[in-house]
C-alpha positions, 0 to 999 in steps of 0.5 A: 829334724829341721822345720826344711826338711818337715816340708819337704818329707810331707808336702808342705811348706814351713809356713803351713807347719809354723800354722800346724803349730799355731793351732796346736797340731804340732809340738815340735821341741825347741833346741837351745837355739830355739829351733824347732826339731821335729821327729818323723811322727811329726812328719806322720802328723801333717800326712794325717792332717792333710789327709783328714783336710782332704776328706773335707774335715775342718780343722777344729774336728782334726785337732779333737781326733788326732790323739785317736789316729794311728797309723798302719802301713800309711794308714789312718785307723781309728783308736778310740770310739769317739773318732768313729763317731766323728767321722759318722757325723762328718760324713753325714754333714758331707753328704747332705752337702752333696745332696745340696749340690745335686739339688742346684745341680738339677735346677741348673740343668732345668734352667739350661734346657728351657734355652731356645736353641739359638741363645744356645747356639750363641751362649757356645761361641760365648763360652768358648771366647771365656775358656780362651781367656781363661787359658790365656791368663793361667 
């Protein structure tokens, strides 16, 4: 399967497929002409990479756990204990980040709650202008 077909099947760009290959995440066969020849397994690998990225795992971790992945009805299934350990560690890291963000949110809420009502009212106009500008430039 050529790179364009894999890109379409996996919903990614050809450039991203080349990047994954540079990172050692994909190893397509090479035809005598030099073209890459991908398999259906490569499409599944790209989908797994995208799923794990969406779950918050960095590529360096994904590279380590890819050999421990089986697919079952389009679900990622861990096939070795190291993968479970890695997922638990990454989940704990993400939970810590969530806790930090919640703390930041509470601090911002405290500052916002301290604002006098006249300042809040004036800020509503500024906020609306900011939103209008953002929408018109996108």
